[in-house]
C-alpha positions in Angstrom: 143.7 57.6 269.9 144.2 56.1 266.4 144.9 59.5 265.0 147.8 60.0 267.6 149.3 56.6 266.7 149.1 57.4 263.0 150.8 60.8 263.5 153.6 59.2 265.6 154.2 56.5 263.0 154.3 59.1 260.1 156.8 61.1 262.1 159.1 58.1 262.6 159.0 56.7 259.1 161.2 59.4 257.4 164.0 59.0 260.0 165.5 55.8 258.4 165.1 57.3 254.9 167.0 60.4 255.9 169.9 58.5 257.5 170.1 56.2 254.5 171.0 59.1 252.3 174.1 60.0 254.1 177.2 59.9 251.8 179.4 56.9 251.9 183.1 56.8 251.1 185.0 54.2 249.1 187.2 52.2 251.4 189.9 52.0 248.8 192.1 55.0 249.0 195.6 54.8 247.6 198.3 56.2 249.8 200.0 57.7 246.8 196.9 59.9 246.2 197.2 61.7 249.6 198.9 65.1 249.5 202.4 65.2 251.0 201.4 67.9 253.5 198.9 65.7 255.2 201.0 62.5 255.2 202.3 61.6 258.7 204.4 58.5 258.7 203.8 57.2 262.2 200.0 57.6 262.7 199.1 56.5 259.1 201.0 53.3 259.3 198.1 51.0 260.4 195.8 52.7 257.9 198.2 52.3 255.1 198.7 48.7 255.9 195.0 48.2 255.8 194.7 49.9 252.4 197.6 47.7 251.2 195.8 44.6 252.5 192.7 45.6 250.6 194.6 46.3 247.4 196.3 42.9 247.7 193.0 41.1 248.2 191.6 42.8 245.0 194.8 42.2 243.1 195.0 38.5 243.9 191.3 37.8 243.1 190.5 35.9 240.0 186.7 35.4 240.3 183.8 37.5 241.5 180.2 36.5 242.5 177.3 38.9 242.2 174.5 38.6 244.8 171.5 40.8 244.3 169.1 41.2 247.3 166.6 43.2 245.3 164.3 42.4 242.4 164.9 45.9 241.0 168.5 45.2 240.0 169.0 41.7 238.7 172.4 39.9 238.5 172.3 39.6 234.8 171.7 43.3 234.4 174.8 44.2 236.5 176.9 41.5 234.8 176.0 43.0 231.4 176.8 46.5 232.6 180.2 45.3 234.1 181.2 43.6 230.8 180.4 46.7 228.8 182.9 48.7 230.8 186.1 49.4 228.7 188.6 48.2 231.3 186.7 45.1 232.3 188.7 42.8 229.9 192.0 44.2 231.2 191.0 43.4 234.8 191.2 39.6 234.3 188.2 38.8 236.5 185.6 36.1 235.8 182.1 36.4 237.0 180.9 33.1 238.5 177.5 31.9 239.5 178.7 29.6 242.3 179.5 31.6 245.4 181.7 28.9 246.8 184.2 29.3 243.9 184.4 33.1 244.1 187.3 35.2 245.5 185.2 38.4 245.8 181.5 38.9 246.5 179.5 41.9 245.3 176.3 42.4 247.3 173.8 44.6 245.6 170.7 46.0 247.3 168.2 48.9 247.1 167.2 50.9 250.2 163.4 50.4 250.8 161.1 53.2 249.5 164.0 55.1 247.8 165.8 55.1 244.5 169.2 54.4 246.2 171.0 51.3 245.0 173.9 50.2 247.2 176.8 47.8 246.7 179.4 46.2 249.0 182.5 44.4 247.7 183.9 41.9 250.1 186.7 39.4 250.2 185.2 35.9 250.6 188.2 34.4 252.4 188.4 37.0 255.1 185.0 38.7 254.9 186.8 42.1 254.8 184.8 44.9 253.2 187.0 46.1 250.3 184.7 48.9 249.0 181.1 50.1 249.1 179.1 52.8 247.4 175.7 53.8 246.2 173.9 55.0 243.1 170.7 57.0 243.0 168.6 56.0 240.0 164.9 55.4 239.2 165.4 51.6 238.5 168.0 48.9 238.4 168.7 49.1 234.7 169.5 52.8 235.0 171.5 52.2 238.2 173.6 49.4 236.7 175.6 51.7 234.4 177.0 54.1 237.0 177.3 51.3 239.5 179.4 49.2 237.1 181.5 52.3 236.3 182.3 52.8 240.0 183.1 49.1 240.6 185.4 48.9 237.6 187.1 52.1 238.7 187.8 50.6 242.2 189.0 47.4 240.8 191.2 49.1 238.2 192.9 51.3 240.9 194.1 48.1 242.6 194.7 45.8 239.6 195.9 47.9 236.7 199.1 49.9 236.5 198.6 53.6 237.0 198.9 55.9 233.9 201.7 58.4 234.0 200.8 62.0 234.4 202.0 63.0 231.0 200.2 60.3 229.0 198.5 61.0 225.7 195.0 61.2 227.2 193.0 64.3 226.2 194.7 67.2 224.4 
């Protein structure tokens, strides 16, 4: 009897782990990045207004609060990684420790029994999820770099002016 129970439990344990590894997409997609052939004005109107609302929430934010729900990735580690990003100073965001004074909240977690670190960026006033993502790394220190890079990329897309196509980047 005990052997059957153990076998049933061992068969059910991997199921949440497999579903947790499904890819997630960033909720911030600019309408200008969509190809013209797939753009349809009437059906995309609600979606484009939702994207515009998310971009406006990110653009109007002045403060961000980081909340870590895991001991593997501390708040100070992610703060340090964010401030090391080259575009962080240009964003004009301040990291605050008081969640009541923040415009945006960044929730960080790690999926149990995996090396997957997740984040969710929400607007504190409306509780709307602005972006989410994940990073696969052995520990939180290693995960903080790529996670900070993704977060700054999302924030930069909404807050900073776009670079022209013929700019002097690269060759």
